[in-house]
TORKOL-4160 file (C-alpha; in steps of 0.2 Angstrom, whole numbers, padded with zeros to 4 digits, m for minus):
251
<pt num="1" X="0202" Y="0027" Z="m0062"/>
<pt num="2" X="0203" Y="0040" Z="m0048"/>
<pt num="3" X="0186" Y="0047" Z="m0052"/>
<pt num="4" X="0179" Y="0029" Z="m0051"/>
<pt num="5" X="0188" Y="0026" Z="m0034"/>
<pt num="6" X="0180" Y="0043" Z="m0028"/>
<pt num="7" X="0163" Y="0037" Z="m0033"/>
<pt num="8" X="0165" Y="0020" Z="m0024"/>
<pt num="9" X="0171" Y="0030" Z="m0008"/>
<pt num="10" X="0156" Y="0041" Z="m0009"/>
<pt num="11" X="0145" Y="0026" Z="m0011"/>
<pt num="12" X="0153" Y="0018" Z="0004"/>
<pt num="13" X="0151" Y="0034" Z="0015"/>
<pt num="14" X="0133" Y="0035" Z="0010"/>
<pt num="15" X="0130" Y="0017" Z="0015"/>
<pt num="16" X="0139" Y="0019" Z="0031"/>
<pt num="17" X="0128" Y="0035" Z="0035"/>
<pt num="18" X="0113" Y="0025" Z="0032"/>
<pt num="19" X="0118" Y="0010" Z="0042"/>
<pt num="20" X="0123" Y="0022" Z="0056"/>
<pt num="21" X="0106" Y="0031" Z="0055"/>
<pt num="22" X="0098" Y="0014" Z="0056"/>
<pt num="23" X="0109" Y="0009" Z="0071"/>
<pt num="24" X="0104" Y="0025" Z="0080"/>
<pt num="25" X="0086" Y="0021" Z="0078"/>
<pt num="26" X="0089" Y="0004" Z="0084"/>
<pt num="27" X="0098" Y="0009" Z="0100"/>
<pt num="28" X="0085" Y="0022" Z="0104"/>
<pt num="29" X="0069" Y="0012" Z="0101"/>
<pt num="30" X="0074" Y="m0006" Z="0106"/>
<pt num="31" X="0077" Y="m0001" Z="0124"/>
<pt num="32" X="0059" Y="0007" Z="0124"/>
<pt num="33" X="0051" Y="m0009" Z="0119"/>
<pt num="34" X="0061" Y="m0019" Z="0132"/>
<pt num="35" X="0057" Y="m0006" Z="0146"/>
<pt num="36" X="0038" Y="m0008" Z="0141"/>
<pt num="37" X="0040" Y="m0027" Z="0142"/>
<pt num="38" X="0048" Y="m0026" Z="0159"/>
<pt num="39" X="0034" Y="m0015" Z="0165"/>
<pt num="40" X="0021" Y="m0027" Z="0158"/>
<pt num="41" X="0029" Y="m0042" Z="0167"/>
<pt num="42" X="0031" Y="m0031" Z="0183"/>
<pt num="43" X="0012" Y="m0027" Z="0182"/>
<pt num="44" X="0007" Y="m0045" Z="0179"/>
<pt num="45" X="0018" Y="m0051" Z="0193"/>
<pt num="46" X="0011" Y="m0039" Z="0206"/>
<pt num="47" X="m0007" Y="m0043" Z="0200"/>
<pt num="48" X="m0003" Y="m0061" Z="0204"/>
<pt num="49" X="0004" Y="m0057" Z="0221"/>
<pt num="50" X="m0011" Y="m0047" Z="0226"/>
<pt num="51" X="m0022" Y="m0061" Z="0221"/>
<pt num="52" X="m0012" Y="m0073" Z="0231"/>
<pt num="53" X="m0013" Y="m0062" Z="0246"/>
<pt num="54" X="m0032" Y="m0060" Z="0244"/>
<pt num="55" X="m0035" Y="m0079" Z="0242"/>
<pt num="56" X="m0026" Y="m0081" Z="0259"/>
<pt num="57" X="m0036" Y="m0067" Z="0267"/>
<pt num="58" X="m0052" Y="m0076" Z="0262"/>
<pt num="59" X="m0045" Y="m0093" Z="0267"/>
<pt num="60" X="m0041" Y="m0085" Z="0284"/>
<pt num="61" X="m0058" Y="m0078" Z="0286"/>
<pt num="62" X="m0066" Y="m0094" Z="0281"/>
<pt num="63" X="m0056" Y="m0106" Z="0292"/>
<pt num="64" X="m0047" Y="m0095" Z="0305"/>
<pt num="65" X="m0029" Y="m0097" Z="0299"/>
<pt num="66" X="m0018" Y="m0095" Z="0284"/>
<pt num="67" X="m0012" Y="m0109" Z="0274"/>
<pt num="68" X="0006" Y="m0112" Z="0269"/>
<pt num="69" X="0000" Y="m0121" Z="0254"/>
<pt num="70" X="m0008" Y="m0108" Z="0241"/>
<pt num="71" X="m0016" Y="m0122" Z="0231"/>
<pt num="72" X="m0025" Y="m0128" Z="0246"/>
<pt num="73" X="m0031" Y="m0111" Z="0250"/>
<pt num="74" X="m0036" Y="m0107" Z="0232"/>
<pt num="75" X="m0047" Y="m0123" Z="0231"/>
<pt num="76" X="m0056" Y="m0120" Z="0247"/>
<pt num="77" X="m0060" Y="m0102" Z="0243"/>
<pt num="78" X="m0065" Y="m0106" Z="0225"/>
<pt num="79" X="m0076" Y="m0121" Z="0231"/>
<pt num="80" X="m0084" Y="m0110" Z="0245"/>
<pt num="81" X="m0089" Y="m0097" Z="0231"/>
<pt num="82" X="m0096" Y="m0111" Z="0220"/>
<pt num="83" X="m0106" Y="m0118" Z="0234"/>
<pt num="84" X="m0113" Y="m0101" Z="0237"/>
<pt num="85" X="m0118" Y="m0099" Z="0219"/>
<pt num="86" X="m0127" Y="m0115" Z="0219"/>
<pt num="87" X="m0136" Y="m0111" Z="0235"/>
<pt num="88" X="m0139" Y="m0094" Z="0241"/>
<pt num="89" X="m0142" Y="m0100" Z="0259"/>
<pt num="90" X="m0125" Y="m0108" Z="0260"/>
<pt num="91" X="m0120" Y="m0097" Z="0274"/>
<pt num="92" X="m0114" Y="m0099" Z="0292"/>
<pt num="93" X="m0104" Y="m0114" Z="0298"/>
<pt num="94" X="m0102" Y="m0127" Z="0283"/>
<pt num="95" X="m0092" Y="m0142" Z="0279"/>
<pt num="96" X="m0082" Y="m0144" Z="0263"/>
<pt num="97" X="m0074" Y="m0160" Z="0257"/>
<pt num="98" X="m0060" Y="m0158" Z="0245"/>
<pt num="99" X="m0047" Y="m0171" Z="0239"/>
<pt num="100" X="m0053" Y="m0183" Z="0253"/>
<pt num="101" X="m0051" Y="m0169" Z="0267"/>
<pt num="102" X="m0064" Y="m0161" Z="0276"/>
<pt num="103" X="m0064" Y="m0142" Z="0279"/>
<pt num="104" X="m0075" Y="m0133" Z="0292"/>
<pt num="105" X="m0078" Y="m0116" Z="0285"/>
<pt num="106" X="m0088" Y="m0101" Z="0291"/>
<pt num="107" X="m0096" Y="m0092" Z="0276"/>
<pt num="108" X="m0101" Y="m0074" Z="0281"/>
<pt num="109" X="m0116" Y="m0066" Z="0272"/>
<pt num="110" X="m0105" Y="m0054" Z="0261"/>
<pt num="111" X="m0093" Y="m0067" Z="0256"/>
<pt num="112" X="m0100" Y="m0069" Z="0238"/>
<pt num="113" X="m0100" Y="m0050" Z="0235"/>
<pt num="114" X="m0083" Y="m0048" Z="0242"/>
<pt num="115" X="m0076" Y="m0062" Z="0232"/>
<pt num="116" X="m0084" Y="m0055" Z="0215"/>
<pt num="117" X="m0077" Y="m0037" Z="0218"/>
<pt num="118" X="m0060" Y="m0043" Z="0224"/>
<pt num="119" X="m0057" Y="m0056" Z="0209"/>
<pt num="120" X="m0066" Y="m0045" Z="0196"/>
<pt num="121" X="m0064" Y="m0030" Z="0185"/>
<pt num="122" X="m0077" Y="m0016" Z="0186"/>
<pt num="123" X="m0086" Y="m0014" Z="0170"/>
<pt num="124" X="m0101" Y="m0004" Z="0164"/>
<pt num="125" X="m0114" Y="m0008" Z="0151"/>
<pt num="126" X="m0129" Y="0002" Z="0144"/>
<pt num="127" X="m0146" Y="m0007" Z="0146"/>
<pt num="128" X="m0162" Y="m0002" Z="0137"/>
<pt num="129" X="m0176" Y="m0002" Z="0150"/>
<pt num="130" X="m0194" Y="m0003" Z="0145"/>
<pt num="131" X="m0205" Y="0005" Z="0158"/>
<pt num="132" X="m0223" Y="0013" Z="0159"/>
<pt num="133" X="m0226" Y="0031" Z="0166"/>
<pt num="134" X="m0243" Y="0033" Z="0174"/>
<pt num="135" X="m0251" Y="0050" Z="0177"/>
<pt num="136" X="m0262" Y="0051" Z="0193"/>
<pt num="137" X="m0272" Y="0063" Z="0203"/>
<pt num="138" X="m0268" Y="0064" Z="0222"/>
<pt num="139" X="m0277" Y="0075" Z="0235"/>
<pt num="140" X="m0263" Y="0086" Z="0242"/>
<pt num="141" X="m0266" Y="0091" Z="0260"/>
<pt num="142" X="m0253" Y="0105" Z="0259"/>
<pt num="143" X="m0262" Y="0113" Z="0244"/>
<pt num="144" X="m0279" Y="0109" Z="0249"/>
<pt num="145" X="m0284" Y="0103" Z="0232"/>
<pt num="146" X="m0281" Y="0089" Z="0219"/>
<pt num="147" X="m0263" Y="0088" Z="0212"/>
<pt num="148" X="m0257" Y="0079" Z="0196"/>
<pt num="149" X="m0241" Y="0069" Z="0197"/>
<pt num="150" X="m0232" Y="0055" Z="0187"/>
<pt num="151" X="m0225" Y="0039" Z="0193"/>
<pt num="152" X="m0219" Y="0022" Z="0187"/>
<pt num="153" X="m0232" Y="0009" Z="0184"/>
<pt num="154" X="m0224" Y="m0003" Z="0196"/>
<pt num="155" X="m0227" Y="0009" Z="0211"/>
<pt num="156" X="m0246" Y="0012" Z="0206"/>
<pt num="157" X="m0253" Y="0000" Z="0218"/>
<pt num="158" X="m0244" Y="0009" Z="0233"/>
<pt num="159" X="m0252" Y="0025" Z="0227"/>
<pt num="160" X="m0269" Y="0017" Z="0225"/>
<pt num="161" X="m0269" Y="0011" Z="0243"/>
<pt num="162" X="m0266" Y="0029" Z="0249"/>
<pt num="163" X="m0282" Y="0037" Z="0255"/>
<pt num="164" X="m0277" Y="0053" Z="0246"/>
<pt num="165" X="m0278" Y="0044" Z="0229"/>
<pt num="166" X="m0291" Y="0051" Z="0217"/>
<pt num="167" X="m0289" Y="0042" Z="0200"/>
<pt num="168" X="m0277" Y="0037" Z="0187"/>
<pt num="169" X="m0277" Y="0048" Z="0171"/>
<pt num="170" X="m0266" Y="0039" Z="0158"/>
<pt num="171" X="m0252" Y="0028" Z="0154"/>
<pt num="172" X="m0237" Y="0031" Z="0143"/>
<pt num="173" X="m0224" Y="0018" Z="0138"/>
<pt num="174" X="m0206" Y="0024" Z="0141"/>
<pt num="175" X="m0189" Y="0018" Z="0135"/>
<pt num="176" X="m0174" Y="0024" Z="0144"/>
<pt num="177" X="m0155" Y="0019" Z="0144"/>
<pt num="178" X="m0148" Y="0015" Z="0160"/>
<pt num="179" X="m0129" Y="0013" Z="0164"/>
<pt num="180" X="m0126" Y="m0003" Z="0174"/>
<pt num="181" X="m0111" Y="m0006" Z="0184"/>
<pt num="182" X="m0105" Y="m0024" Z="0186"/>
<pt num="183" X="m0090" Y="m0035" Z="0189"/>
<pt num="184" X="m0082" Y="m0047" Z="0176"/>
<pt num="185" X="m0077" Y="m0060" Z="0189"/>
<pt num="186" X="m0062" Y="m0072" Z="0186"/>
<pt num="187" X="m0057" Y="m0088" Z="0196"/>
<pt num="188" X="m0039" Y="m0088" Z="0203"/>
<pt num="189" X="m0030" Y="m0103" Z="0196"/>
<pt num="190" X="m0013" Y="m0112" Z="0197"/>
<pt num="191" X="m0005" Y="m0099" Z="0186"/>
<pt num="192" X="m0008" Y="m0086" Z="0199"/>
<pt num="193" X="0006" Y="m0094" Z="0209"/>
<pt num="194" X="0019" Y="m0093" Z="0196"/>
<pt num="195" X="0029" Y="m0077" Z="0192"/>
<pt num="196" X="0026" Y="m0073" Z="0173"/>
<pt num="197" X="0044" Y="m0068" Z="0170"/>
<pt num="198" X="0053" Y="m0083" Z="0178"/>
<pt num="199" X="0039" Y="m0096" Z="0180"/>
<pt num="200" X="0045" Y="m0099" Z="0198"/>
<pt num="201" X="0033" Y="m0100" Z="0212"/>
<pt num="202" X="0031" Y="m0085" Z="0224"/>
<pt num="203" X="0038" Y="m0086" Z="0241"/>
<pt num="204" X="0025" Y="m0085" Z="0255"/>
<pt num="205" X="0028" Y="m0084" Z="0274"/>
<pt num="206" X="0014" Y="m0088" Z="0286"/>
<pt num="207" X="0013" Y="m0083" Z="0304"/>
<pt num="208" X="m0003" Y="m0089" Z="0311"/>
<pt num="209" X="0002" Y="m0086" Z="0329"/>
<pt num="210" X="0002" Y="m0067" Z="0325"/>
<pt num="211" X="m0011" Y="m0068" Z="0311"/>
<pt num="212" X="0002" Y="m0062" Z="0298"/>
<pt num="213" X="0005" Y="m0067" Z="0280"/>
<pt num="214" X="0018" Y="m0061" Z="0267"/>
<pt num="215" X="0021" Y="m0065" Z="0249"/>
<pt num="216" X="0037" Y="m0061" Z="0240"/>
<pt num="217" X="0043" Y="m0061" Z="0222"/>
<pt num="218" X="0055" Y="m0075" Z="0218"/>
<pt num="219" X="0067" Y="m0062" Z="0210"/>
<pt num="220" X="0078" Y="m0052" Z="0222"/>
<pt num="221" X="0092" Y="m0040" Z="0221"/>
<pt num="222" X="0103" Y="m0054" Z="0227"/>
<pt num="223" X="0096" Y="m0066" Z="0213"/>
<pt num="224" X="0091" Y="m0054" Z="0199"/>
<pt num="225" X="0084" Y="m0059" Z="0182"/>
<pt num="226" X="0092" Y="m0055" Z="0166"/>
<pt num="227" X="0088" Y="m0061" Z="0148"/>
<pt num="228" X="0099" Y="m0055" Z="0134"/>
<pt num="229" X="0091" Y="m0047" Z="0119"/>
<pt num="230" X="0099" Y="m0042" Z="0102"/>
<pt num="231" X="0117" Y="m0046" Z="0109"/>
<pt num="232" X="0119" Y="m0028" Z="0117"/>
<pt num="233" X="0103" Y="m0027" Z="0127"/>
<pt num="234" X="0095" Y="m0036" Z="0141"/>
<pt num="235" X="0078" Y="m0038" Z="0149"/>
<pt num="236" X="0082" Y="m0036" Z="0168"/>
<pt num="237" X="0073" Y="m0036" Z="0184"/>
<pt num="238" X="0078" Y="m0035" Z="0202"/>
<pt num="239" X="0061" Y="m0040" Z="0209"/>
<pt num="240" X="0043" Y="m0036" Z="0209"/>
<pt num="241" X="0042" Y="m0032" Z="0227"/>
<pt num="242" X="0031" Y="m0040" Z="0241"/>
<pt num="243" X="0015" Y="m0039" Z="0251"/>
<pt num="244" X="0018" Y="m0040" Z="0270"/>
<pt num="245" X="0002" Y="m0041" Z="0280"/>
<pt num="246" X="m0007" Y="m0030" Z="0268"/>
<pt num="247" X="0006" Y="m0017" Z="0265"/>
<pt num="248" X="0013" Y="m0017" Z="0247"/>
<pt num="249" X="0031" Y="m0012" Z="0244"/>
<pt num="250" X="0026" Y="m0003" Z="0228"/>
<pt num="251" X="0014" Y="0009" Z="0235"/>
């Protein structure tokens, strides 16, 4: 009987050690995942705030003032870009009609490029370029004799118009791989104005008299966010900062 009790006690101790080990792993790794989640929300929230600020900056450049209504600014800016895509000559002073209201906008020449690079992710792709190399003979004034050189076929006419051009010797097809830089552009939408953690709207302050604009996270130290996880942990945030007249609090 005593030996049986000792075996049961030994089994219980082993079970307790296994449970303790599992609990130790739990308390070590769960906070890591929660911190990663907090960082992800922070990153997404600050991305939204930057886009809100950029939309308002574009709106001010187009109309001359900031808008206290983010959705108004967003629709005007996006519509101006859409109009420019449909007509490359859509520059200078123009008129936009949205939701029964007319907006007088001044679209500068680099607006489209600035929009695409601001609301876009820089990417790269490799394109295969089919070209033709031409071997030509040009008379070299410096050497005092004919000189052989190579050029792309698309430039051949330019060389042929040169009085020093002698003749074309040969053509050779050429295939080369070129690294192309481009932007994957996205359109700011209504979700931009909502904090991804709380779904509350961001706070914006407009001072058109002094040409200033500020966007602030709806989470503050006075009103922090806390979401209990696994009874003993919580996902917490005291705020994701602010952008005040172009100055980001997290820089």
